[in-house]
N, C-alpha and C positions, 0 to 999 in steps of 0.2 A: 765240431761244436754246434749245438742247436741254436736256432734263432729264439731269443727270449720271448718274442711276441707271438710265437706259434706253439708254445707249450700248452698242455691241457689246462693248467691253472690259469694262465694269462687269458686264454680264449674263453674260459668259463666266467672269469671275473670281469672281463671287458664288456660283456653284454652284447646285444645285437650289433651296435655300432662298432664295438671293438673287434668283432669277428670280421666285419666288412673291411675295416681298416687294415687288420692283419693280413687278410687276403690280398688287398690292394698292394701293400708293401711287398709281400711275397712275389707278386706278379712282376714287379720291377726286377727283383733278384733273378727271376726266371727268364729275363730277357724280353718281356713284353714292352710295348710302346703305347703311348696315348691311353693309359689306364685311367678310366673315368668312373667315378661313383655317380649313379643316376637314380638311386633309391628314393622313392617318394611317390606322391600322387601321380597317377597316369604313367607309371614307369613300365607298364605292360609286362610286369613280372620279372624285370631285371634289376639287379643291384649294381653290377659293374659291366662296363664294356671295355675291351682291350684289343690291341692289334699286335700280331706277331707274324712275321713272314708274309705280310700283306693279307692276312686272314683276320676276319672279325670274330672275336670270341665274346660270348655272353655268359655271365656268372650270376647265380642266385645263391645267396648265403642264408642259411637257416640256423639260427642260434637256439640252443635249448639249454635251460638250467639243469634239466635232468630228462631222461627218456630219449626218444628218437623222433626225428622229423617225419611227418606223414607224407602222403602222396600229393598234397597240395603244392609242395615245393617242386615236384616233378612236373605237375601241370603248369605251374607258373613259368617254369623255365622253358617248356615247349612253346608256350605262347610267346615268350620273349624271343626265342630263337627265330620264330617265324616273323615277328614284327620287325626285328632289327636286321633281318636277312643275315644272320650269323652263320659262320662256317663251322664253329665249334661251340658246344654248350657244356657247362660244368655246374653241378650242384655241390656246394660246399657246406659242411655242417661240422660243428665242434664235437658232435656225438656220432650218431649213425642214423640210418633211415629205417622205417618200419618195413615189415614183410610186404604189406600191400604196396608201399612206395617202390620197393625193389621189383615187385611183380609188374607194376606199371612201367618202370624203366625198361624191363626186359621186353614188355609188349611193344613199346616204341622202337626198341632195337630191331624187333622182328619185321618192322615195316621200313627199316632203313634210317630211323631217327636215333642217332647215338647221343646219349647223355652220360657224360663221365661223372663219377662220384668221388669227391674228395672228402672223406670223413675225418674225424679227429685224429685217428692214427696216421692217416695219409698226410695230413697237414703237419703233424709233428715230424714225420719222416722227411717231408719236403724241407722243413726247417733245418734238419741235420745235414741233408745232402746239398742244398742249394749253396751257391758261392757265398763266401764271407761278405763280399761287397757286390753291389749292383754292377753288372758288366758295363764297362765304359766303352762307348763306340770310338773314342779317341783320347789321346793323352792331352794334358794341359798344353795350351799353346805357349810359346816362349814368353810373350808379354804377360800371360796369366801367372806363370811361375815367378816372374819379376814382381808382379802385383802382390802375390802371396808373401814373398820375402819382404817386400817393403812394408806391408801391414804388420807382419810379425815383428819387424825391426822397430817400428814406431810404438807398437803395443808394449814391447819389452823396455823401450827407452822411456816412454812417458805415459803409458797406460791408455793412449787414445790413438786413433788412426781414422783416415777417411779415404774411401775409394770412389773415384769418379770414372765410370766406364759407360760409353754410349750403349744404348739398347742393341742387343745382339752380340756384344763382346763378352758376355758371361760374367756379370758382376755377382750373380748368385753362385756360380761355379767357384769363383775366387773366395767368396765368403764361406762357402761350404768346406773348401779345402783348409781355410784358416781354422774353422771349428774342428774339423777332423784331426788336424795336427795338434791342436790344443788338447783334445781329449786323449789322443795317443800318448801325450806326455803326462797328462793328469787324468787318468781313467775315471776317477770318482768326482771330478769337477762338475759343477752345475753351469749350464749354458742357457742363456735366455735370448731368444730371437723375437724381435718386436716389429710389428707393422701396424698401419693405421686402419686396415680394412679386413673384415672377416674372410672374404674370399681370398685375399692375398695371403693371409696367414695359412690357409689350407694349402695353397699352391707352394708356399715356402716349405712346409713340412715335407711334401712329396719330393721337392727338389733336393732337400737335405739328405733324404734317404740314400742318394747316390754317393754321398761322401762319408757315410757312417757305417761301421761294421754292424752286422746283424744283431750283435748282443747289446748295442746301445739303444735304449728306448727313446722314443720321441713322444712328447705329451702336447696335445693341442689344447690350448686354454683360451676360451672365448666366453661370451655371455651364454652360449648354448652348450658348451663343452667344458666340463669340470673333471679333470683327471683325478684318479685315486691317489697318485703320487706325483712329485715334482722332481724326480731324479732324471738324469740324462739331459736331454735337450728339450726345453720348453719353448714352444712357438706360440706367441700370444698376441692378441690385440692390445693396444696400449692401455685401454681401460682395465682389462682383466689383469694385465701385468702389474699395474699400479695397485690393485686390490691385494694381490698375494704378497707384494713387496711390503706394503703397509702392515700386513699380518705377520711379517717376519721372514719371508723367503729371501735368501741372499745368494744371488748368482755370482759366479766367479768371472764370467765373461758375458758381455752383451753385444749383440749385433742389431743395429737398427736399419731396417730396409727402407728404401725410398726416403733417404735421410732429408730430402728437401722439405719434408713435412715437419721437421723439428723447427720450432720457433724460439724466440727469445724467452717466452714464458709459455705456460700451458702444460698439457699432460706429459708430453715427451720430456720437457725441461724438468718437471717435477720428478719423473722416473729417474732421469740421469742424476739428479741431485741426491735422491734417496739411495742410489746405488753407487755412491761416491768412491768406494774402494774397489769396485769391479773394473776390469779393463773394458773398454768400449770402442767399437768401430762402426762407422756408418758406410753404407753403400748406396749409390745413386747414379742414374744416368744423366740427371738434369739438376745441377746444384743451385739453380736460380729460384728465388722466392719472390712473390709479388710484393711482399712488404719490405723487401730489400735487406732483411736480416741475413747476415753472413753466417752460414752454418759452420764455418771454420772456427768460430768462437767457441763451439762445443766440441769439435773433433780435430782441430788443428788444420794446417795446410794439407792438401791432398797428398797422401803417401804415394799414390800412383794415379795417373790420369791419362785417358785416351778418349778423344772425341770422335764424332762421326767422320769428319773429313780425314783424320789420321787413320782411322780404322779402315775406311774405304780405300784410301790410297795404298795402304800396306797389304790389301787383299784379304783382310779379316772380316770385312763386311761386303755385301754385294755392291757392285757398281750400279749407278743409276742412269737411266735414260729419262730425264726430267723435262717436261714441257709445260710451260705456263701459257694458259689460254687467256691472254689479256688483250685479244684483238678487238674487243668491244670498246676500246677507248674512244671517248667523245673528243675528236680532234678539234672541234670548234671551241672547246673549253681550254685547250692546251696553252694557247698564246696568252689568254687572260690569266690563267693560273700562274704562268711563268712571270707575270709582271706584278702580281699581288700576293701577299701572304695569306694563306688559308690554313684553317685548322685541318687536322687529318680527317676529321669527320666530314667537313665540307668538301675536302678534296676527293674523298672516296665517293661521295654522293654526286659530285659533278663529273668525275673523270670516267668511272667504270659503268658500262652498260652490261649487266649480268646476262649470261647465256641462258636460254630456255632449257628445260629438262630434256626436251626432244633433241636439241643440239648436242647436249652432253652425251646422250645415249649413242648418237652417231659417232662421236669421237671415241667413245669407249669401244664401240663395235670395231672400228679400224684398229685400235690398239690390241684388242682381243685377238684378231686374226693375225697380227704380226708377232704374237707371243706363243712360244711353244708350251703346251700343257698349261694354259692360263689358269690362275687362281687369284681372284680379285677381292679387294676390300674397298668399299666406298664410304668415306667419312661424311656424314650428313649433318644438317643444321639442328634438327630436332627429332624426337621420336616419330612424330607424324611424317616428317620428311623422309626418314629412313624407311618407314613402312610404305610410303607412296612410291619411292624409288624401287624398292624390291618388287612391288606389284607391277610397276611400269616395265622393269627389265624382264620379268617373267613372261610377259606377252609380246616382247619386242624381238626376241630371237630364240629359236629352239634350244640353243646352247645354254640359255639362261632360264629355262623353264622352272628350275628348282631354286632360283635366287631367293634368299631369305634375309630377314632383318634380325638384328641382334642389338638389344638395348636393355637398360636397367629395368624396364617394365616386365621382362621375362624372368621367371624363377630360375634359380641356379641350375636345376636339373635340365631345363629346356636349353639353357645356354651351353651346358656341357655336351648334350647330345648333338646340338647344332655344330659345335666346334669339332666334334669327332667326325661327323658327316663331312664337314669341310675338309678336314685333314685327309680323309679317304678319297676326296674328289667327287663325292656324291652330291654335294652342294657346291656349285662353281663360284658363286658370288655372294658375299655378305655385305649388306648395308648396315651401318652402325652409327652410333653417336659417340659416346665416350668410353664404353666398356672395354675397348681394346687398347686403351691408353697405357695401362700398367699391368704387368704381371701375366700377360698371355703370350704363349710361345707358339707362333704360327710360321715356321721357317719356309714352308712351301709357297708363301705368297710371293707372286712376281708381278703383280699389277695393283697399283693403288690410285685412287682418285680422290682428290679433295674437293668436295662440293660445299664446304663450309669454310668460314674464315675464323681462325682463332687468333686472338690478340696475345696469347700466351706463348712465349718462346718455348717454354717447357713442354706444353701440350703438342705443339707442332713437331718438336724433335721426337717426342714419344710416338706420335702417330706415324711419322716417317719411318721410325725404327721398327715398326711392325713388319716391314717388308725387307729389311736390310740383312736378315740372317741368311747365311749361306745354306744352300741346299743342292743336292746332286742334280746336275743338268740345268741349273739356273745360271744364266749368263749375266743377267742384269735385272734390276727392278725398274719396271716402267712406271712412271708417275705422271698422272694428268692432274694439273692444278688449275682449277677454274677460279683464279684469283680475282677478288674484288676489293682488295685492300692494299695500299702501297706498302704497309708494313710487311706483308707476306712477300712482296717483291723484294724488299730489303733483305729479309731473312734468306731467301733463295739466292739472291745475288751475292750475299756474304758467303754462303756455302760454296758458290761457284768460284769465287776468288780464292777461298781457302783451299779448295780442291786443286785448282790450277797450280798453286804453290806447292802443295803436297805431292801431287802426282808427277811433277817434274823430276822428283827424286826416286820414282818407282816405275821406270819405263818398261820393266819386264812384265807388267801385268797384261794378261790376255785381253781384258776388257777394261776400258777406262770410262769414266763417267762423262755424261754429256748433259749439260743444263742449258736450255735454250727457250726463248719465247717463240710462240708460233709465228708472231709477227716481229721480226728482229728490229724493225723500226721502233716499235714500242720498247723493246729491250734496250736499244741505244738511248732512248729518251729516259727510261727509268734509271739506267746506269749513270747518266749524267746528273740527273736530279739527286739520286741517292748518294753519290759521292760527296755531295754538298750538305747532306742531312745526317749528321752524326747521331748515332744511337736511335735512329728512326725505328729500328726493329722493335724496340720495347717502349716506344713513346705512347702516350695516352691520346685519346680522341681530341682533347682540347688543345694539344700542342699546336702552335702556329708555326708554319714553315715558310721559308723564302727559297725560291727555286731560280736558278739561272735561266736566262732565255735560251731555248734549245736551238741555237743557230745551226743551220745546215741540216736539220732533221726534217723540217716541214718543207 
């Protein structure tokens, strides 16, 4: 059976973007990894980068409504091959190339530069021969099978379901399996997948390709992308989904990603109300909201739930070697703090003496040398701070010469290229602000440093989760936390207590987690204080606290 998205008609009607997307999806079916679209200004002639068998491939797609592609495509691709240091180069077109373009390709071959040609007939043949589904590197884990069954049970019983899985445990994998099973039972059904962010919607579409047969179309619906049809699976931003639903589109099943964005009122709430007859399920790693709205009011109690500590203890997430650098405590203030109530804001201002960037670099250097094949992310306070730290690291150690910053000020193409280079090991360290919080898969990360304080439990868990995915050869995630807020200490101590309880039931694990303070005297003090400060982890700056006198510590 041919892939519907690689037929001559679909490639012609899809236009330039449609050809690039069809090629991208085909590459996943052909066993490529890290397939990234980088088409745009300053792309150096490339449209896609992809990795297979540890080789970098570069692709140039040339769409033609009629006629053949000229030699400019060959020249663009040769330029891209050189710039990206690619091992293989492919020119893809929905028609064919001109005689001068073929002559240019042959001339390059004569000097050892091989450029493969995938024309329209080749692409259709690929669509017929490639596997029905994207090759899966592994089967569903037992808990993922349980999660799929639980969601399907609740959908069938009450039309709603909720999945809560820590980052790295595969919530999108579970969601994709539910959708795939639904369409297998109802091939002509309409499925709507919704997220709050355009970049996240694009990532979801790619992730869902792994769970759908090649004859099921996917349609990306955003302010910038308007598909010709709404059959199959529509992956949309909430604003665009609302527009087509108001115009009469009726999905049979809705999946809402990052469900913690659903509030009591607003766009998601309106969408759910308008699609009242459709089954719906939400997936999230962090079910907490700042406004205290309980998302179970919209999706019911979690059909299946597994948190970070449970996932780590069971060996489905990486163990952690977590160290808090709170040794800059002002001990002269401790006795006074212990006798008087202070707000959290006053406590943090009086208690912690922040470390200098140069001290942080030295701690990072030590951790780097202790880590096999290190790959690091540093979470910074601001864009300026991220750029400063990347610049500082690049001149501080030869191993960090290509350290780079990643933040919302960079265009998507720049971010994609950087993440590709990071995955290949060509960029060893990334400093970032918030762009790695949601929807980015970087399993090779084995070293994280927190150079910022977030008062959001959700953001802290998301950022920690960036390094918890398992990867070959990865023994544990090393975490350096330069804490300057007692709420962070509360969050980490809570994680330690939970892990101690969980790991006592999983003694067979080769690597157990270790969470410690660099100065354990500080750790003992924090532990004593925080035992008496209920819900401190999510408390506001203005909350006033009473602490017991730290007898025997000073």
